[in-house]
MARFI-258749 format. One record per atom (N, C-alpha, C, O): residue number from 1; residue in one letter; z, y, x. Coordinates in Angstrom, 1 decimal, always signed. Each point is the difference from the previous one (the first is absolute). Last residue first. Example, Ala and Ser with C-alpha at 12.3 -4.5 7.8 and 13.67 -1.06 7.14 Angstrom:
BEGIN
R|2|s|+7.1|-2.2|+12.8
R|2|s|+0.0|+1.1|+0.9
R|2|s|+0.8|+1.1|-0.8
R|2|s|+0.1|+1.1|+0.5
R|1|a|-0.2|-6.8|-0.2
R|1|a|+0.0|+1.2|-0.9
R|1|a|+0.0|+1.2|+0.9
R|1|a|+0.7|+0.0|+1.0
This chain:
BEGIN
R|71|g|+20.7|-129.9|-39.4
R|71|g|-1.4|-0.1|-0.5
R|71|g|-0.2|-1.0|-0.3
R|71|g|-1.2|-0.2|-0.4
R|70|n|+5.1|+0.8|+2.1
R|70|n|-0.4|+0.9|-1.1
R|70|n|-0.9|-0.2|-0.6
R|70|n|-0.1|+0.0|-1.3
R|69|r|+0.7|-2.4|+5.4
R|69|r|+1.1|-0.2|-1.1
R|69|r|-0.4|+0.7|-1.3
R|69|r|-0.3|-0.7|-1.0
R|68|k|-1.6|+2.4|+4.9
R|68|k|-0.8|-1.6|-0.6
R|68|k|+1.0|-0.6|-1.3
R|68|k|-0.3|-0.4|-1.1
R|67|n|+1.6|+4.2|+3.8
R|67|n|-1.2|+0.3|-1.2
R|67|n|-0.7|-0.8|-0.2
R|67|n|-1.1|+0.2|-0.7
R|66|g|+4.9|-0.8|+2.9
R|66|g|+0.3|+0.8|-0.3
R|66|g|-0.8|+0.2|-0.9
R|66|g|+0.3|+0.3|-1.1
R|65|s|-1.6|-1.6|+5.3
R|65|s|+0.7|-1.4|-0.7
R|65|s|-0.1|+0.3|-1.7
R|65|s|-0.7|-0.6|-0.7
R|64|i|-0.7|+3.8|+4.0
R|64|i|-0.7|-1.0|-0.7
R|64|i|+0.5|-1.4|-0.4
R|64|i|-0.6|-1.0|-0.5
R|63|l|+3.6|+4.5|+2.3
R|63|l|-0.7|+0.5|-0.8
R|63|l|-1.0|-0.7|-0.9
R|63|l|-0.1|+0.1|-1.2
R|62|l|+2.1|-1.9|+5.0
R|62|l|+1.2|+0.0|-1.3
R|62|l|-0.9|+1.0|-1.3
R|62|l|+0.0|-0.3|-1.2
R|61|v|-1.7|-0.2|+5.4
R|61|v|-0.1|-1.7|-0.4
R|61|v|+0.9|+0.6|-1.3
R|61|v|-0.2|-0.6|-1.1
R|60|v|+0.2|+3.9|+3.5
R|60|v|-1.6|-0.1|-0.2
R|60|v|+0.1|-1.4|-0.9
R|60|v|-0.7|-0.2|-1.0
R|59|g|+4.6|+1.3|+3.5
R|59|g|-0.3|+0.6|-1.4
R|59|g|-1.3|+0.0|-0.5
R|59|g|-0.1|+0.4|-1.2
R|58|v|+1.0|-2.6|+4.8
R|58|v|+0.8|-0.4|-0.8
R|58|v|-0.1|+0.7|-1.4
R|58|v|+0.0|-0.5|-1.1
R|57|v|-1.8|+2.5|+5.2
R|57|v|-0.6|-1.2|-0.4
R|57|v|+0.3|-0.7|-1.4
R|57|v|-0.8|-0.2|-0.9
R|56|a|+3.1|+3.5|+3.3
R|56|a|-1.5|+0.6|-0.7
R|56|a|-0.5|-1.1|-0.9
R|56|a|-0.4|-0.1|-1.2
R|55|i|+3.7|-0.9|+4.3
R|55|i|+0.8|+0.8|-1.5
R|55|i|-1.1|+0.0|-0.6
R|55|i|-0.1|-0.7|-1.0
R|54|l|-1.3|-0.2|+5.6
R|54|l|+0.3|-1.6|-1.1
R|54|l|+1.0|+1.1|-1.6
R|54|l|-0.1|-0.3|-1.2
R|53|g|-1.2|+3.2|+4.7
R|53|g|-1.4|-0.7|-0.3
R|53|g|+0.4|-1.4|-0.9
R|53|g|-0.7|-0.4|-0.9
R|52|g|+3.8|+2.7|+2.7
R|52|g|-0.1|+1.5|-1.0
R|52|g|-1.3|-0.6|-0.8
R|52|g|-0.4|+0.2|-1.1
R|51|a|+2.2|-2.8|+4.8
R|51|a|+1.0|-0.1|-0.7
R|51|a|-0.5|+1.0|-1.6
R|51|a|+0.4|-0.1|-1.1
R|50|y|-2.9|-0.6|+6.0
R|50|y|-0.2|-0.7|-1.4
R|50|y|+0.7|-0.3|-1.1
R|50|y|-0.5|-0.8|-0.9
R|49|l|+1.6|+3.9|+4.6
R|49|l|-0.8|+0.5|-0.7
R|49|l|-0.5|-1.3|-1.4
R|49|l|-0.1|+0.2|-1.2
R|48|p|+5.3|+0.6|+3.3
R|48|p|-2.0|-0.6|+0.3
R|48|p|-0.8|+0.3|-0.5
R|48|p|+0.3|+0.0|-1.2
R|47|w|+4.1|+3.0|+1.3
R|47|w|+0.1|-1.5|-0.3
R|47|w|-1.8|-0.4|+0.5
R|47|w|-0.8|+0.7|+0.5
R|46|g|+5.4|+2.9|+0.0
R|46|g|-1.0|+0.2|+0.1
R|46|g|-0.3|-1.6|-0.7
R|46|g|+0.9|-0.8|-0.4
R|45|i|+2.8|+4.7|+2.4
R|45|i|-0.5|-1.1|-0.8
R|45|i|-1.1|-0.4|-0.4
R|45|i|-0.6|+1.0|-0.3
R|44|w|+3.1|+1.6|+4.6
R|44|w|-0.7|+0.0|-0.6
R|44|w|-0.2|-1.1|-1.0
R|44|w|-0.1|-1.1|+0.6
R|43|k|+4.1|+5.0|+1.4
R|43|k|-0.9|-1.8|-0.3
R|43|k|-0.8|-0.2|-0.5
R|43|k|+0.1|+0.5|-1.1
R|42|n|+3.0|+3.4|+4.0
R|42|n|-1.2|-0.3|-0.9
R|42|n|-0.3|-1.4|-0.3
R|42|n|-0.4|-0.8|+0.8
R|41|e|+4.7|+3.7|+0.6
R|41|e|-1.0|-0.9|+0.6
R|41|e|-0.5|-0.3|-1.4
R|41|e|+0.4|-0.3|-1.1
R|40|k|+3.4|+3.6|+3.4
R|40|k|-0.4|-0.2|-1.0
R|40|k|-1.3|-0.7|+0.8
R|40|k|-0.5|+0.2|+1.2
R|39|k|+5.4|+0.6|-0.1
R|39|k|-1.2|-0.1|+0.8
R|39|k|-0.4|-0.1|-1.3
R|39|k|+0.8|-0.4|-0.9
R|38|n|+3.7|+2.5|+2.2
R|38|n|-0.4|-0.7|-1.3
R|38|n|-1.7|+0.0|+0.9
R|38|n|-0.3|+0.9|+0.8
R|37|v|+6.2|+0.0|+0.4
R|37|v|-1.8|+0.9|+0.1
R|37|v|-0.6|-1.3|+0.0
R|37|v|+0.3|-1.0|+0.6
R|36|e|+5.0|+3.7|-0.7
R|36|e|-1.2|-0.6|-1.0
R|36|e|-1.4|-0.4|+0.5
R|36|e|-0.8|+0.9|-0.1
R|35|v|+6.4|+1.0|+0.5
R|35|v|-1.1|+0.0|+0.8
R|35|v|-0.9|-1.1|-0.6
R|35|v|+0.5|-1.0|-0.4
R|34|p|+4.1|+1.9|-0.5
R|34|p|-0.8|+0.7|-0.5
R|34|p|-1.7|+0.5|+0.2
R|34|p|-0.7|+0.9|-0.6
R|33|g|+3.4|-5.0|+2.0
R|33|g|+1.0|+0.8|-0.3
R|33|g|-1.0|+0.9|-0.9
R|33|g|-0.7|-0.6|-0.9
R|32|v|-2.2|-2.3|+3.0
R|32|v|+1.2|-0.2|+1.2
R|32|v|+0.8|+1.6|-0.9
R|32|v|-0.2|+1.2|+0.4
R|31|d|-4.6|-4.8|-1.3
R|31|d|+1.3|+1.0|-0.4
R|31|d|+0.9|+0.0|+0.6
R|31|d|+0.5|-1.1|+0.2
R|30|l|-5.7|-0.7|+0.1
R|30|l|+0.9|+0.8|+0.7
R|30|l|+0.6|+0.8|-1.1
R|30|l|-0.5|+1.0|-0.6
R|29|v|-3.7|-2.6|-0.6
R|29|v|+0.4|-0.8|+1.3
R|29|v|+1.4|+0.0|+0.4
R|29|v|+0.4|-1.1|+0.5
R|28|e|-3.0|+0.2|-5.2
R|28|e|+1.3|+1.2|+0.4
R|28|e|+0.1|-0.8|+1.4
R|28|e|+0.4|-1.2|+0.2
R|27|k|-5.0|+1.9|-3.2
R|27|k|+0.9|-1.0|+0.2
R|27|k|+0.8|+0.8|+1.1
R|27|k|-0.3|+0.9|+0.8
R|26|e|-3.5|+0.0|-4.7
R|26|e|+0.8|+0.5|+0.7
R|26|e|+1.4|-0.8|+0.6
R|26|e|+1.0|-0.3|-0.7
R|25|t|-6.9|-0.1|-1.3
R|25|t|+1.6|-0.4|-0.4
R|25|t|+0.8|+1.1|+1.5
R|25|t|-0.6|+0.5|+1.0
R|24|t|-4.3|-0.3|-3.6
R|24|t|+0.7|+0.1|+0.8
R|24|t|+1.7|-0.6|-0.5
R|24|t|+0.7|+0.1|-1.0
R|23|v|-6.3|-2.0|+0.1
R|23|v|+1.3|+0.2|-0.6
R|23|v|+0.8|+0.4|+1.3
R|23|v|+0.0|-0.7|+1.0
R|22|t|-5.2|+0.0|-2.5
R|22|t|+1.3|+0.5|+1.1
R|22|t|+1.0|+0.3|-0.8
R|22|t|+0.0|+0.7|-0.9
R|21|f|-4.8|-3.9|-0.9
R|21|f|+0.7|+1.2|+0.3
R|21|f|+1.5|-0.2|+0.9
R|21|f|+0.7|-1.0|+0.3
R|20|g|-5.8|-1.7|-1.7
R|20|g|+1.7|+0.1|+0.3
R|20|g|+0.3|+1.2|-0.4
R|20|g|-0.7|+0.6|-0.8
R|19|r|-4.3|-1.7|+0.6
R|19|r|+0.5|-1.3|+0.3
R|19|r|+1.4|+0.3|+0.1
R|19|r|+0.4|-1.0|+0.5
R|18|i|-4.3|+3.0|-4.0
R|18|i|+1.6|+0.4|+1.0
R|18|i|+0.6|-1.0|+0.6
R|18|i|+0.8|-0.7|-0.6
R|17|l|-4.6|-0.5|-1.5
R|17|l|-0.5|+1.4|+0.4
R|17|l|+1.1|+0.5|+0.5
R|17|l|-0.1|+0.7|+1.1
R|16|v|+1.0|-4.8|-3.3
R|16|v|-1.4|-0.4|+1.4
R|16|v|-0.3|+1.5|+0.8
R|16|v|-0.4|+0.1|+1.1
R|15|m|+3.3|-0.5|-4.7
R|15|m|+0.8|-0.6|+1.1
R|15|m|-1.2|+0.2|+1.0
R|15|m|+0.0|+0.3|+1.2
R|14|i|-1.1|+1.2|-5.2
R|14|i|+0.9|+1.0|+0.4
R|14|i|+0.2|-0.9|+1.3
R|14|i|-0.3|+0.6|+1.0
R|13|i|-2.1|-2.9|-3.3
R|13|i|-0.8|+0.7|+0.2
R|13|i|+0.7|+1.1|+0.7
R|13|i|-0.6|+0.5|+0.9
R|12|g|+3.0|-4.1|-3.3
R|12|g|-0.5|-0.3|+1.5
R|12|g|-1.6|+1.4|+0.5
R|12|g|-0.6|-0.1|+1.1
R|11|i|+3.2|+1.2|-5.0
R|11|i|+1.2|+0.0|+1.1
R|11|i|-0.8|-0.8|+0.7
R|11|i|-0.2|+0.7|+1.0
R|10|v|-2.3|-0.4|-4.5
R|10|v|+0.0|+1.5|+0.4
R|10|v|+1.4|-0.6|+1.3
R|10|v|-0.4|+0.3|+1.2
R|9|i|-0.7|-4.3|-3.8
R|9|i|-1.2|+0.6|+1.2
R|9|i|+0.1|+1.1|+0.3
R|9|i|-0.6|+0.2|+1.0
R|8|l|+4.4|-1.6|-3.3
R|8|l|-0.4|-0.9|+1.1
R|8|l|-1.2|+1.1|+1.1
R|8|l|+0.1|+0.7|+1.0
R|7|i|+1.0|+0.4|-5.7
R|7|i|+0.7|+0.9|+0.8
R|7|i|-0.2|-1.0|+1.7
R|7|i|-0.1|+0.6|+1.1
R|6|i|-2.7|-2.0|-4.8
R|6|i|-0.5|+1.3|+0.3
R|6|i|+1.0|+0.4|+0.9
R|6|i|-0.5|+0.6|+1.0
R|5|g|+1.3|-4.6|-2.9
R|5|g|-0.9|-0.1|+0.9
R|5|g|-0.9|+1.2|+0.6
R|5|g|-0.8|+0.0|+1.0
R|4|l|+4.2|-0.3|-4.4
R|4|l|+1.0|-0.6|+1.4
R|4|l|-1.2|+0.0|+1.1
R|4|l|+0.2|+0.3|+1.2
R|3|t|-1.5|+1.1|-6.0
R|3|t|+1.2|+0.6|+1.2
R|3|t|+0.2|+0.2|+1.0
R|3|t|+0.2|+0.9|+0.7
R|2|k|-2.2|-4.6|-2.7
R|2|k|-0.8|+1.0|-0.1
R|2|k|+0.4|+1.0|+0.5
R|2|k|-0.5|+0.3|+1.1
R|1|m|+3.0|-3.5|-2.9
R|1|m|-0.5|+0.0|+1.6
R|1|m|-0.7|+0.7|+0.3
R|1|m|+0.2|+0.4|+1.1
């Protein structure tokens, strides 16, 4: 549980600092015989700020509860 708590704390902090990322996708617009037209689109994949904070808090709770159980 202690390891999982530390991992969740790190992931939570990263999620608070980095609010998301952009993914470039290629979409086929027109395909007529040998002629093909493609369009590149940027899509934002993000998460709310409270999600990272919540994950970090769960990690702290797991870390504390793991120490109480072992000690």
